[in-house]
N, CA, C and O atoms as a Maestro MAE file, in Angstrom:
{
 s_m_m2io_version
 :::
 2.0.0
}

f_m_ct {
 s_m_title
 :::
 protein
 m_atom[328] {
  # First column is atom index #
  i_m_mmod_type
  r_m_x_coord
  r_m_y_coord
  r_m_z_coord
  i_m_residue_number
  s_m_chain_name
  s_m_pdb_residue_name
  s_m_pdb_atom_name
  i_m_atomic_number
  :::
  1 25 0.118 -24.903 10.661 1 A "MET " " N  " 7
  2 3 -0.593 -23.730 10.185 1 A "MET " " CA " 6
  3 2 0.266 -23.006 9.144 1 A "MET " " C  " 6
  4 15 1.480 -22.878 9.302 1 A "MET " " O  " 8
  5 25 -0.376 -22.547 8.103 2 A "LEU " " N  " 7
  6 3 0.342 -21.853 7.039 2 A "LEU " " CA " 6
  7 2 0.743 -20.452 7.474 2 A "LEU " " C  " 6
  8 15 0.022 -19.792 8.223 2 A "LEU " " O  " 8
  9 25 1.879 -20.013 7.004 3 A "LYS " " N  " 7
  10 3 2.386 -18.678 7.299 3 A "LYS " " CA " 6
  11 2 2.088 -17.774 6.106 3 A "LYS " " C  " 6
  12 15 2.247 -18.184 4.956 3 A "LYS " " O  " 8
  13 25 1.657 -16.547 6.381 4 A "THR " " N  " 7
  14 3 1.398 -15.618 5.286 4 A "THR " " CA " 6
  15 2 2.681 -14.875 4.923 4 A "THR " " C  " 6
  16 15 3.533 -14.608 5.770 4 A "THR " " O  " 8
  17 25 2.788 -14.552 3.644 5 A "VAL " " N  " 7
  18 3 3.904 -13.764 3.144 5 A "VAL " " CA " 6
  19 2 3.344 -12.616 2.307 5 A "VAL " " C  " 6
  20 15 2.253 -12.720 1.747 5 A "VAL " " O  " 8
  21 25 4.092 -11.533 2.229 6 A "ALA " " N  " 7
  22 3 3.704 -10.405 1.381 6 A "ALA " " CA " 6
  23 2 4.224 -10.677 -0.029 6 A "ALA " " C  " 6
  24 15 5.410 -10.940 -0.225 6 A "ALA " " O  " 8
  25 25 3.319 -10.611 -1.009 7 A "VAL " " N  " 7
  26 3 3.660 -10.905 -2.398 7 A "VAL " " CA " 6
  27 2 3.333 -9.685 -3.255 7 A "VAL " " C  " 6
  28 15 2.266 -9.088 -3.110 7 A "VAL " " O  " 8
  29 25 4.253 -9.316 -4.148 8 A "ASN " " N  " 7
  30 3 3.972 -8.231 -5.086 8 A "ASN " " CA " 6
  31 2 2.876 -8.683 -6.045 8 A "ASN " " C  " 6
  32 15 2.978 -9.743 -6.662 8 A "ASN " " O  " 8
  33 25 1.843 -7.884 -6.164 9 A "ILE " " N  " 7
  34 3 0.704 -8.240 -7.006 9 A "ILE " " CA " 6
  35 2 1.131 -8.473 -8.450 9 A "ILE " " C  " 6
  36 15 0.591 -9.355 -9.119 9 A "ILE " " O  " 8
  37 25 2.090 -7.697 -8.935 10 A "ASP " " N  " 7
  38 3 2.495 -7.853 -10.339 10 A "ASP " " CA " 6
  39 2 3.303 -9.129 -10.592 10 A "ASP " " C  " 6
  40 15 3.653 -9.415 -11.736 10 A "ASP " " O  " 8
  41 25 3.601 -9.896 -9.542 11 A "GLU " " N  " 7
  42 3 4.309 -11.167 -9.691 11 A "GLU " " CA " 6
  43 2 3.356 -12.363 -9.656 11 A "GLU " " C  " 6
  44 15 3.799 -13.511 -9.624 11 A "GLU " " O  " 8
  45 25 2.039 -12.094 -9.662 12 A "ILE " " N  " 7
  46 3 1.042 -13.162 -9.570 12 A "ILE " " CA " 6
  47 2 0.388 -13.371 -10.928 12 A "ILE " " C  " 6
  48 15 -0.172 -12.445 -11.514 12 A "ILE " " O  " 8
  49 25 0.471 -14.596 -11.415 13 A "TYR " " N  " 7
  50 3 -0.187 -14.986 -12.663 13 A "TYR " " CA " 6
  51 2 -1.556 -15.568 -12.323 13 A "TYR " " C  " 6
  52 15 -1.681 -16.380 -11.407 13 A "TYR " " O  " 8
  53 25 -2.582 -15.148 -13.067 14 A "ILE " " N  " 7
  54 3 -3.939 -15.649 -12.850 14 A "ILE " " CA " 6
  55 2 -4.292 -16.594 -13.994 14 A "ILE " " C  " 6
  56 15 -4.488 -16.143 -15.122 14 A "ILE " " O  " 8
  57 25 -4.378 -17.905 -13.722 15 A "PRO " " N  " 7
  58 3 -4.744 -18.861 -14.771 15 A "PRO " " CA " 6
  59 2 -6.166 -18.625 -15.278 15 A "PRO " " C  " 6
  60 15 -6.996 -18.048 -14.576 15 A "PRO " " O  " 8
  61 25 -6.434 -19.072 -16.492 16 A "ALA " " N  " 7
  62 3 -7.751 -18.881 -17.117 16 A "ALA " " CA " 6
  63 2 -8.880 -19.433 -16.261 16 A "ALA " " C  " 6
  64 15 -9.939 -18.812 -16.165 16 A "ALA " " O  " 8
  65 25 -8.672 -20.592 -15.635 17 A "GLU " " N  " 7
  66 3 -9.748 -21.171 -14.821 17 A "GLU " " CA " 6
  67 2 -10.069 -20.324 -13.597 17 A "GLU " " C  " 6
  68 15 -11.203 -20.347 -13.119 17 A "GLU " " O  " 8
  69 25 -9.093 -19.575 -13.078 18 A "ARG " " N  " 7
  70 3 -9.356 -18.656 -11.959 18 A "ARG " " CA " 6
  71 2 -10.086 -17.413 -12.465 18 A "ARG " " C  " 6
  72 15 -10.961 -16.886 -11.777 18 A "ARG " " O  " 8
  73 25 -9.734 -16.942 -13.660 19 A "ARG " " N  " 7
  74 3 -10.389 -15.752 -14.228 19 A "ARG " " CA " 6
  75 2 -11.886 -15.975 -14.406 19 A "ARG " " C  " 6
  76 15 -12.673 -15.034 -14.302 19 A "ARG " " O  " 8
  77 25 -12.283 -17.227 -14.675 20 A "LYS " " N  " 7
  78 3 -13.706 -17.546 -14.843 20 A "LYS " " CA " 6
  79 2 -14.493 -17.325 -13.557 20 A "LYS " " C  " 6
  80 15 -15.710 -17.145 -13.597 20 A "LYS " " O  " 8
  81 25 -13.799 -17.338 -12.407 21 A "GLU " " N  " 7
  82 3 -14.443 -17.160 -11.109 21 A "GLU " " CA " 6
  83 2 -14.628 -15.685 -10.749 21 A "GLU " " C  " 6
  84 15 -15.242 -15.372 -9.730 21 A "GLU " " O  " 8
  85 25 -14.105 -14.784 -11.570 22 A "LEU " " N  " 7
  86 3 -14.156 -13.355 -11.283 22 A "LEU " " CA " 6
  87 2 -15.590 -12.845 -11.296 22 A "LEU " " C  " 6
  88 15 -16.333 -13.066 -12.252 22 A "LEU " " O  " 8
  89 25 -15.970 -12.158 -10.216 23 A "ASP " " N  " 7
  90 3 -17.320 -11.618 -10.055 23 A "ASP " " CA " 6
  91 2 -17.188 -10.140 -9.673 23 A "ASP " " C  " 6
  92 15 -16.838 -9.833 -8.533 23 A "ASP " " O  " 8
  93 25 -17.466 -9.212 -10.612 24 A "PRO " " N  " 7
  94 3 -17.293 -7.782 -10.342 24 A "PRO " " CA " 6
  95 2 -18.043 -7.287 -9.097 24 A "PRO " " C  " 6
  96 15 -17.554 -6.403 -8.394 24 A "PRO " " O  " 8
  97 25 -19.210 -7.842 -8.828 25 A "GLU " " N  " 7
  98 3 -19.950 -7.433 -7.627 25 A "GLU " " CA " 6
  99 2 -19.210 -7.852 -6.362 25 A "GLU " " C  " 6
  100 15 -19.149 -7.092 -5.395 25 A "GLU " " O  " 8
  101 25 -18.649 -9.060 -6.367 26 A "LYS " " N  " 7
  102 3 -17.865 -9.524 -5.216 26 A "LYS " " CA " 6
  103 2 -16.626 -8.658 -5.035 26 A "LYS " " C  " 6
  104 15 -16.252 -8.324 -3.911 26 A "LYS " " O  " 8
  105 25 -15.990 -8.297 -6.152 27 A "VAL " " N  " 7
  106 3 -14.790 -7.459 -6.083 27 A "VAL " " CA " 6
  107 2 -15.125 -6.141 -5.391 27 A "VAL " " C  " 6
  108 15 -14.387 -5.692 -4.514 27 A "VAL " " O  " 8
  109 25 -16.229 -5.526 -5.780 28 A "GLU " " N  " 7
  110 3 -16.636 -4.253 -5.178 28 A "GLU " " CA " 6
  111 2 -16.943 -4.417 -3.690 28 A "GLU " " C  " 6
  112 15 -16.518 -3.599 -2.874 28 A "GLU " " O  " 8
  113 25 -17.676 -5.468 -3.339 29 A "THR " " N  " 7
  114 3 -18.013 -5.719 -1.934 29 A "THR " " CA " 6
  115 2 -16.754 -5.981 -1.113 29 A "THR " " C  " 6
  116 15 -16.612 -5.465 -0.004 29 A "THR " " O  " 8
  117 25 -15.850 -6.777 -1.656 30 A "LEU " " N  " 7
  118 3 -14.598 -7.063 -0.952 30 A "LEU " " CA " 6
  119 2 -13.747 -5.813 -0.792 30 A "LEU " " C  " 6
  120 15 -13.132 -5.618 0.257 30 A "LEU " " O  " 8
  121 25 -13.701 -4.966 -1.810 31 A "ALA " " N  " 7
  122 3 -12.932 -3.718 -1.719 31 A "ALA " " CA " 6
  123 2 -13.465 -2.853 -0.580 31 A "ALA " " C  " 6
  124 15 -12.692 -2.260 0.171 31 A "ALA " " O  " 8
  125 25 -14.785 -2.787 -0.457 32 A "GLU " " N  " 7
  126 3 -15.384 -2.021 0.642 32 A "GLU " " CA " 6
  127 2 -15.002 -2.627 1.990 32 A "GLU " " C  " 6
  128 15 -14.664 -1.900 2.924 32 A "GLU " " O  " 8
  129 25 -15.053 -3.957 2.095 33 A "SER " " N  " 7
  130 3 -14.690 -4.635 3.341 33 A "SER " " CA " 6
  131 2 -13.222 -4.408 3.687 33 A "SER " " C  " 6
  132 15 -12.873 -4.214 4.851 33 A "SER " " O  " 8
  133 25 -12.377 -4.433 2.680 34 A "ILE " " N  " 7
  134 3 -10.947 -4.206 2.903 34 A "ILE " " CA " 6
  135 2 -10.722 -2.786 3.418 34 A "ILE " " C  " 6
  136 15 -9.950 -2.579 4.355 34 A "ILE " " O  " 8
  137 25 -11.395 -1.807 2.809 35 A "MET " " N  " 7
  138 3 -11.246 -0.415 3.253 35 A "MET " " CA " 6
  139 2 -11.735 -0.238 4.682 35 A "MET " " C  " 6
  140 15 -11.193 0.577 5.429 35 A "MET " " O  " 8
  141 25 -12.767 -1.004 5.071 36 A "GLU " " N  " 7
  142 3 -13.308 -0.928 6.431 36 A "GLU " " CA " 6
  143 2 -12.476 -1.739 7.419 36 A "GLU " " C  " 6
  144 15 -12.683 -1.648 8.629 36 A "GLU " " O  " 8
  145 25 -11.540 -2.527 6.908 37 A "GLY " " N  " 7
  146 3 -10.696 -3.345 7.768 37 A "GLY " " CA " 6
  147 2 -11.350 -4.627 8.240 37 A "GLY " " C  " 6
  148 15 -10.897 -5.234 9.210 37 A "GLY " " O  " 8
  149 25 -12.420 -5.051 7.559 38 A "THR " " N  " 7
  150 3 -13.136 -6.250 7.998 38 A "THR " " CA " 6
  151 2 -12.820 -7.484 7.162 38 A "THR " " C  " 6
  152 15 -13.358 -8.555 7.442 38 A "THR " " O  " 8
  153 25 -11.972 -7.373 6.150 39 A "ASP " " N  " 7
  154 3 -11.589 -8.546 5.356 39 A "ASP " " CA " 6
  155 2 -10.092 -8.506 5.093 39 A "ASP " " C  " 6
  156 15 -9.614 -7.750 4.247 39 A "ASP " " O  " 8
  157 25 -9.374 -9.317 5.818 40 A "GLU " " N  " 7
  158 3 -7.919 -9.387 5.667 40 A "GLU " " CA " 6
  159 2 -7.468 -10.799 5.316 40 A "GLU " " C  " 6
  160 15 -6.307 -11.147 5.533 40 A "GLU " " O  " 8
  161 25 -8.370 -11.616 4.778 41 A "ARG " " N  " 7
  162 3 -8.009 -13.001 4.453 41 A "ARG " " CA " 6
  163 2 -6.964 -13.040 3.339 41 A "ARG " " C  " 6
  164 15 -7.113 -12.365 2.320 41 A "ARG " " O  " 8
  165 25 -5.906 -13.833 3.533 42 A "PRO " " N  " 7
  166 3 -4.894 -13.971 2.483 42 A "PRO " " CA " 6
  167 2 -5.419 -14.786 1.305 42 A "PRO " " C  " 6
  168 15 -6.316 -15.615 1.457 42 A "PRO " " O  " 8
  169 25 -4.853 -14.539 0.145 43 A "ILE " " N  " 7
  170 3 -5.131 -15.376 -1.023 43 A "ILE " " CA " 6
  171 2 -4.217 -16.596 -0.939 43 A "ILE " " C  " 6
  172 15 -3.374 -16.675 -0.046 43 A "ILE " " O  " 8
  173 25 -4.375 -17.544 -1.857 44 A "GLN " " N  " 7
  174 3 -3.486 -18.703 -1.921 44 A "GLN " " CA " 6
  175 2 -2.784 -18.711 -3.272 44 A "GLN " " C  " 6
  176 15 -3.415 -18.569 -4.319 44 A "GLN " " O  " 8
  177 25 -1.468 -18.880 -3.227 45 A "VAL " " N  " 7
  178 3 -0.669 -18.966 -4.445 45 A "VAL " " CA " 6
  179 2 0.260 -20.166 -4.338 45 A "VAL " " C  " 6
  180 15 0.531 -20.668 -3.247 45 A "VAL " " O  " 8
  181 25 0.739 -20.611 -5.484 46 A "ARG " " N  " 7
  182 3 1.790 -21.626 -5.504 46 A "ARG " " CA " 6
  183 2 2.960 -21.045 -6.282 46 A "ARG " " C  " 6
  184 15 2.808 -20.092 -7.046 46 A "ARG " " O  " 8
  185 25 4.115 -21.630 -6.077 47 A "LEU " " N  " 7
  186 3 5.289 -21.177 -6.815 47 A "LEU " " CA " 6
  187 2 5.238 -21.724 -8.227 47 A "LEU " " C  " 6
  188 15 5.000 -22.913 -8.439 47 A "LEU " " O  " 8
  189 25 5.464 -20.840 -9.195 48 A "GLY " " N  " 7
  190 3 5.530 -21.232 -10.596 48 A "GLY " " CA " 6
  191 2 6.932 -20.972 -11.108 48 A "GLY " " C  " 6
  192 15 7.870 -20.838 -10.322 48 A "GLY " " O  " 8
  193 25 7.077 -20.902 -12.393 49 A "LYS " " N  " 7
  194 3 8.380 -20.625 -13.001 49 A "LYS " " CA " 6
  195 2 8.641 -19.127 -12.977 49 A "LYS " " C  " 6
  196 15 8.197 -18.396 -13.863 49 A "LYS " " O  " 8
  197 25 9.358 -18.679 -11.965 50 A "GLY " " N  " 7
  198 3 9.714 -17.275 -11.861 50 A "GLY " " CA " 6
  199 2 8.584 -16.353 -11.442 50 A "GLY " " C  " 6
  200 15 8.703 -15.134 -11.557 50 A "GLY " " O  " 8
  201 25 7.491 -16.922 -10.957 51 A "ARG " " N  " 7
  202 3 6.355 -16.107 -10.524 51 A "ARG " " CA " 6
  203 2 5.472 -16.948 -9.607 51 A "ARG " " C  " 6
  204 15 5.695 -18.144 -9.420 51 A "ARG " " O  " 8
  205 25 4.479 -16.296 -9.050 52 A "TYR " " N  " 7
  206 3 3.473 -16.997 -8.254 52 A "TYR " " CA " 6
  207 2 2.266 -17.256 -9.147 52 A "TYR " " C  " 6
  208 15 1.971 -16.470 -10.048 52 A "TYR " " O  " 8
  209 25 1.575 -18.353 -8.896 53 A "VAL " " N  " 7
  210 3 0.370 -18.700 -9.643 53 A "VAL " " CA " 6
  211 2 -0.794 -18.703 -8.658 53 A "VAL " " C  " 6
  212 15 -0.737 -19.370 -7.625 53 A "VAL " " O  " 8
  213 25 -1.840 -17.962 -8.977 54 A "LEU " " N  " 7
  214 3 -2.994 -17.874 -8.095 54 A "LEU " " CA " 6
  215 2 -3.714 -19.214 -8.014 54 A "LEU " " C  " 6
  216 15 -4.017 -19.827 -9.037 54 A "LEU " " O  " 8
  217 25 -3.984 -19.664 -6.798 55 A "VAL " " N  " 7
  218 3 -4.724 -20.900 -6.556 55 A "VAL " " CA " 6
  219 2 -6.141 -20.568 -6.101 55 A "VAL " " C  " 6
  220 15 -7.106 -21.187 -6.550 55 A "VAL " " O  " 8
  221 25 -6.262 -19.582 -5.200 56 A "LYS " " N  " 7
  222 3 -7.575 -19.214 -4.667 56 A "LYS " " CA " 6
  223 2 -7.550 -17.747 -4.251 56 A "LYS " " C  " 6
  224 15 -6.589 -17.277 -3.642 56 A "LYS " " O  " 8
  225 25 -8.634 -17.023 -4.593 57 A "GLY " " N  " 7
  226 3 -8.752 -15.645 -4.136 57 A "GLY " " CA " 6
  227 2 -8.729 -14.600 -5.236 57 A "GLY " " C  " 6
  228 15 -8.280 -13.476 -5.008 57 A "GLY " " O  " 8
  229 25 -9.208 -14.952 -6.436 58 A "VAL " " N  " 7
  230 3 -9.157 -13.998 -7.550 58 A "VAL " " CA " 6
  231 2 -9.941 -12.724 -7.238 58 A "VAL " " C  " 6
  232 15 -9.504 -11.636 -7.612 58 A "VAL " " O  " 8
  233 25 -11.077 -12.828 -6.568 59 A "ASN " " N  " 7
  234 3 -11.862 -11.632 -6.271 59 A "ASN " " CA " 6
  235 2 -11.162 -10.746 -5.241 59 A "ASN " " C  " 6
  236 15 -11.202 -9.521 -5.349 59 A "ASN " " O  " 8
  237 25 -10.519 -11.364 -4.238 60 A "ARG " " N  " 7
  238 3 -9.757 -10.577 -3.260 60 A "ARG " " CA " 6
  239 2 -8.563 -9.904 -3.923 60 A "ARG " " C  " 6
  240 15 -8.247 -8.754 -3.619 60 A "ARG " " O  " 8
  241 25 -7.896 -10.620 -4.830 61 A "LEU " " N  " 7
  242 3 -6.764 -10.045 -5.556 61 A "LEU " " CA " 6
  243 2 -7.213 -8.844 -6.382 61 A "LEU " " C  " 6
  244 15 -6.575 -7.792 -6.345 61 A "LEU " " O  " 8
  245 25 -8.298 -8.995 -7.122 62 A "GLU " " N  " 7
  246 3 -8.794 -7.891 -7.951 62 A "GLU " " CA " 6
  247 2 -9.292 -6.728 -7.096 62 A "GLU " " C  " 6
  248 15 -9.177 -5.573 -7.504 62 A "GLU " " O  " 8
  249 25 -9.843 -7.017 -5.917 63 A "ALA " " N  " 7
  250 3 -10.269 -5.946 -5.011 63 A "ALA " " CA " 6
  251 2 -9.059 -5.133 -4.559 63 A "ALA " " C  " 6
  252 15 -9.105 -3.904 -4.529 63 A "ALA " " O  " 8
  253 25 -7.984 -5.824 -4.210 64 A "ARG " " N  " 7
  254 3 -6.759 -5.124 -3.807 64 A "ARG " " CA " 6
  255 2 -6.206 -4.277 -4.954 64 A "ARG " " C  " 6
  256 15 -5.765 -3.147 -4.743 64 A "ARG " " O  " 8
  257 25 -6.231 -4.830 -6.163 65 A "LYS " " N  " 7
  258 3 -5.777 -4.070 -7.334 65 A "LYS " " CA " 6
  259 2 -6.622 -2.817 -7.514 65 A "LYS " " C  " 6
  260 15 -6.092 -1.742 -7.794 65 A "LYS " " O  " 8
  261 25 -7.936 -2.952 -7.354 66 A "SER " " N  " 7
  262 3 -8.837 -1.812 -7.562 66 A "SER " " CA " 6
  263 2 -8.587 -0.705 -6.545 66 A "SER " " C  " 6
  264 15 -8.900 0.458 -6.798 66 A "SER " " O  " 8
  265 25 -8.025 -1.068 -5.401 67 A "LEU " " N  " 7
  266 3 -7.706 -0.083 -4.366 67 A "LEU " " CA " 6
  267 2 -6.311 0.513 -4.548 67 A "LEU " " C  " 6
  268 15 -5.890 1.373 -3.775 67 A "LEU " " O  " 8
  269 25 -5.602 0.050 -5.573 68 A "GLY " " N  " 7
  270 3 -4.268 0.578 -5.845 68 A "GLY " " CA " 6
  271 2 -3.157 -0.090 -5.061 68 A "GLY " " C  " 6
  272 15 -2.022 0.386 -5.069 68 A "GLY " " O  " 8
  273 25 -3.467 -1.193 -4.379 69 A "ASP " " N  " 7
  274 3 -2.441 -1.908 -3.622 69 A "ASP " " CA " 6
  275 2 -1.451 -2.568 -4.579 69 A "ASP " " C  " 6
  276 15 -1.817 -2.988 -5.676 69 A "ASP " " O  " 8
  277 25 -0.205 -2.652 -4.152 70 A "THR " " N  " 7
  278 3 0.820 -3.310 -4.959 70 A "THR " " CA " 6
  279 2 1.312 -4.599 -4.311 70 A "THR " " C  " 6
  280 15 2.038 -5.375 -4.933 70 A "THR " " O  " 8
  281 25 0.915 -4.824 -3.058 71 A "VAL " " N  " 7
  282 3 1.322 -6.011 -2.304 71 A "VAL " " CA " 6
  283 2 0.082 -6.622 -1.677 71 A "VAL " " C  " 6
  284 15 -0.829 -5.904 -1.266 71 A "VAL " " O  " 8
  285 25 0.045 -7.957 -1.602 72 A "ILE " " N  " 7
  286 3 -1.067 -8.664 -0.979 72 A "ILE " " CA " 6
  287 2 -0.497 -9.789 -0.122 72 A "ILE " " C  " 6
  288 15 0.544 -10.360 -0.448 72 A "ILE " " O  " 8
  289 25 -1.177 -10.100 0.965 73 A "HIS " " N  " 7
  290 3 -0.762 -11.218 1.810 73 A "HIS " " CA " 6
  291 2 -1.290 -12.510 1.214 73 A "HIS " " C  " 6
  292 15 -2.430 -12.580 0.756 73 A "HIS " " O  " 8
  293 25 -0.444 -13.530 1.228 74 A "ALA " " N  " 7
  294 3 -0.805 -14.806 0.605 74 A "ALA " " CA " 6
  295 2 -0.228 -15.970 1.391 74 A "ALA " " C  " 6
  296 15 0.799 -15.858 2.060 74 A "ALA " " O  " 8
  297 25 -0.932 -17.096 1.282 75 A "TYR " " N  " 7
  298 3 -0.392 -18.373 1.726 75 A "TYR " " CA " 6
  299 2 0.267 -19.003 0.506 75 A "TYR " " C  " 6
  300 15 -0.310 -19.002 -0.581 75 A "TYR " " O  " 8
  301 25 1.459 -19.535 0.678 76 A "ILE " " N  " 7
  302 3 2.090 -20.286 -0.404 76 A "ILE " " CA " 6
  303 2 1.774 -21.753 -0.154 76 A "ILE " " C  " 6
  304 15 2.180 -22.327 0.856 76 A "ILE " " O  " 8
  305 25 1.049 -22.345 -1.085 77 A "VAL " " N  " 7
  306 3 0.593 -23.726 -0.933 77 A "VAL " " CA " 6
  307 2 1.225 -24.603 -1.999 77 A "VAL " " C  " 6
  308 15 1.739 -24.113 -3.005 77 A "VAL " " O  " 8
  309 25 1.180 -25.883 -1.766 78 A "SER " " N  " 7
  310 3 1.631 -26.851 -2.772 78 A "SER " " CA " 6
  311 2 0.436 -27.238 -3.613 78 A "SER " " C  " 6
  312 15 -0.628 -27.551 -3.080 78 A "SER " " O  " 8
  313 25 0.600 -27.219 -4.909 79 A "ALA " " N  " 7
  314 3 -0.474 -27.631 -5.817 79 A "ALA " " CA " 6
  315 2 0.094 -28.671 -6.757 79 A "ALA " " C  " 6
  316 15 1.199 -28.521 -7.279 79 A "ALA " " O  " 8
  317 25 -0.668 -29.719 -6.967 80 A "GLN " " N  " 7
  318 3 -0.205 -30.780 -7.848 80 A "GLN " " CA " 6
  319 2 -0.466 -30.404 -9.290 80 A "GLN " " C  " 6
  320 15 -1.520 -29.860 -9.620 80 A "GLN " " O  " 8
  321 25 0.491 -30.693 -10.143 81 A "GLN " " N  " 7
  322 3 0.332 -30.487 -11.576 81 A "GLN " " CA " 6
  323 2 -0.474 -31.649 -12.131 81 A "GLN " " C  " 6
  324 15 -0.218 -32.795 -11.761 81 A "GLN " " O  " 8
  325 25 -1.430 -31.395 -12.999 82 A "HIS " " N  " 7
  326 3 -2.248 -32.465 -13.581 82 A "HIS " " CA " 6
  327 2 -1.782 -32.766 -14.978 82 A "HIS " " C  " 6
  328 15 -2.343 -33.638 -15.641 82 A "HIS " " O  " 8
  :::
 }
 m_bond[327] {
  # First column is bond index #
  i_m_from
  i_m_to
  i_m_order
  :::
  1 1 2 1
  2 2 3 1
  3 3 4 2
  4 3 5 1
  5 5 6 1
  6 6 7 1
  7 7 8 2
  8 7 9 1
  9 9 10 1
  10 10 11 1
  11 11 12 2
  12 11 13 1
  13 13 14 1
  14 14 15 1
  15 15 16 2
  16 15 17 1
  17 17 18 1
  18 18 19 1
  19 19 20 2
  20 19 21 1
  21 21 22 1
  22 22 23 1
  23 23 24 2
  24 23 25 1
  25 25 26 1
  26 26 27 1
  27 27 28 2
  28 27 29 1
  29 29 30 1
  30 30 31 1
  31 31 32 2
  32 31 33 1
  33 33 34 1
  34 34 35 1
  35 35 36 2
  36 35 37 1
  37 37 38 1
  38 38 39 1
  39 39 40 2
  40 39 41 1
  41 41 42 1
  42 42 43 1
  43 43 44 2
  44 43 45 1
  45 45 46 1
  46 46 47 1
  47 47 48 2
  48 47 49 1
  49 49 50 1
  50 50 51 1
  51 51 52 2
  52 51 53 1
  53 53 54 1
  54 54 55 1
  55 55 56 2
  56 55 57 1
  57 57 58 1
  58 58 59 1
  59 59 60 2
  60 59 61 1
  61 61 62 1
  62 62 63 1
  63 63 64 2
  64 63 65 1
  65 65 66 1
  66 66 67 1
  67 67 68 2
  68 67 69 1
  69 69 70 1
  70 70 71 1
  71 71 72 2
  72 71 73 1
  73 73 74 1
  74 74 75 1
  75 75 76 2
  76 75 77 1
  77 77 78 1
  78 78 79 1
  79 79 80 2
  80 79 81 1
  81 81 82 1
  82 82 83 1
  83 83 84 2
  84 83 85 1
  85 85 86 1
  86 86 87 1
  87 87 88 2
  88 87 89 1
  89 89 90 1
  90 90 91 1
  91 91 92 2
  92 91 93 1
  93 93 94 1
  94 94 95 1
  95 95 96 2
  96 95 97 1
  97 97 98 1
  98 98 99 1
  99 99 100 2
  100 99 101 1
  101 101 102 1
  102 102 103 1
  103 103 104 2
  104 103 105 1
  105 105 106 1
  106 106 107 1
  107 107 108 2
  108 107 109 1
  109 109 110 1
  110 110 111 1
  111 111 112 2
  112 111 113 1
  113 113 114 1
  114 114 115 1
  115 115 116 2
  116 115 117 1
  117 117 118 1
  118 118 119 1
  119 119 120 2
  120 119 121 1
  121 121 122 1
  122 122 123 1
  123 123 124 2
  124 123 125 1
  125 125 126 1
  126 126 127 1
  127 127 128 2
  128 127 129 1
  129 129 130 1
  130 130 131 1
  131 131 132 2
  132 131 133 1
  133 133 134 1
  134 134 135 1
  135 135 136 2
  136 135 137 1
  137 137 138 1
  138 138 139 1
  139 139 140 2
  140 139 141 1
  141 141 142 1
  142 142 143 1
  143 143 144 2
  144 143 145 1
  145 145 146 1
  146 146 147 1
  147 147 148 2
  148 147 149 1
  149 149 150 1
  150 150 151 1
  151 151 152 2
  152 151 153 1
  153 153 154 1
  154 154 155 1
  155 155 156 2
  156 155 157 1
  157 157 158 1
  158 158 159 1
  159 159 160 2
  160 159 161 1
  161 161 162 1
  162 162 163 1
  163 163 164 2
  164 163 165 1
  165 165 166 1
  166 166 167 1
  167 167 168 2
  168 167 169 1
  169 169 170 1
  170 170 171 1
  171 171 172 2
  172 171 173 1
  173 173 174 1
  174 174 175 1
  175 175 176 2
  176 175 177 1
  177 177 178 1
  178 178 179 1
  179 179 180 2
  180 179 181 1
  181 181 182 1
  182 182 183 1
  183 183 184 2
  184 183 185 1
  185 185 186 1
  186 186 187 1
  187 187 188 2
  188 187 189 1
  189 189 190 1
  190 190 191 1
  191 191 192 2
  192 191 193 1
  193 193 194 1
  194 194 195 1
  195 195 196 2
  196 195 197 1
  197 197 198 1
  198 198 199 1
  199 199 200 2
  200 199 201 1
  201 201 202 1
  202 202 203 1
  203 203 204 2
  204 203 205 1
  205 205 206 1
  206 206 207 1
  207 207 208 2
  208 207 209 1
  209 209 210 1
  210 210 211 1
  211 211 212 2
  212 211 213 1
  213 213 214 1
  214 214 215 1
  215 215 216 2
  216 215 217 1
  217 217 218 1
  218 218 219 1
  219 219 220 2
  220 219 221 1
  221 221 222 1
  222 222 223 1
  223 223 224 2
  224 223 225 1
  225 225 226 1
  226 226 227 1
  227 227 228 2
  228 227 229 1
  229 229 230 1
  230 230 231 1
  231 231 232 2
  232 231 233 1
  233 233 234 1
  234 234 235 1
  235 235 236 2
  236 235 237 1
  237 237 238 1
  238 238 239 1
  239 239 240 2
  240 239 241 1
  241 241 242 1
  242 242 243 1
  243 243 244 2
  244 243 245 1
  245 245 246 1
  246 246 247 1
  247 247 248 2
  248 247 249 1
  249 249 250 1
  250 250 251 1
  251 251 252 2
  252 251 253 1
  253 253 254 1
  254 254 255 1
  255 255 256 2
  256 255 257 1
  257 257 258 1
  258 258 259 1
  259 259 260 2
  260 259 261 1
  261 261 262 1
  262 262 263 1
  263 263 264 2
  264 263 265 1
  265 265 266 1
  266 266 267 1
  267 267 268 2
  268 267 269 1
  269 269 270 1
  270 270 271 1
  271 271 272 2
  272 271 273 1
  273 273 274 1
  274 274 275 1
  275 275 276 2
  276 275 277 1
  277 277 278 1
  278 278 279 1
  279 279 280 2
  280 279 281 1
  281 281 282 1
  282 282 283 1
  283 283 284 2
  284 283 285 1
  285 285 286 1
  286 286 287 1
  287 287 288 2
  288 287 289 1
  289 289 290 1
  290 290 291 1
  291 291 292 2
  292 291 293 1
  293 293 294 1
  294 294 295 1
  295 295 296 2
  296 295 297 1
  297 297 298 1
  298 298 299 1
  299 299 300 2
  300 299 301 1
  301 301 302 1
  302 302 303 1
  303 303 304 2
  304 303 305 1
  305 305 306 1
  306 306 307 1
  307 307 308 2
  308 307 309 1
  309 309 310 1
  310 310 311 1
  311 311 312 2
  312 311 313 1
  313 313 314 1
  314 314 315 1
  315 315 316 2
  316 315 317 1
  317 317 318 1
  318 318 319 1
  319 319 320 2
  320 319 321 1
  321 321 322 1
  322 322 323 1
  323 323 324 2
  324 323 325 1
  325 325 326 1
  326 326 327 1
  327 327 328 2
  :::
 }
}
């Protein structure tokens, strides 16, 4: 089972292909769920060169940003370079 770690939001790079998945309505809904305490799912990141690279969870990341959070829980996963 993967272990979650606290990651500084400003250390996460969002690749262009993840940005295409951004849905403002989902971000708003997720922000509401986070405030209510009903959505605590971690995002997924991989280690990059001096930073983390977002693998999954762009809407959750943006929801946390919209709430003013500076840290988010994440799974660090291995991703293959293509």
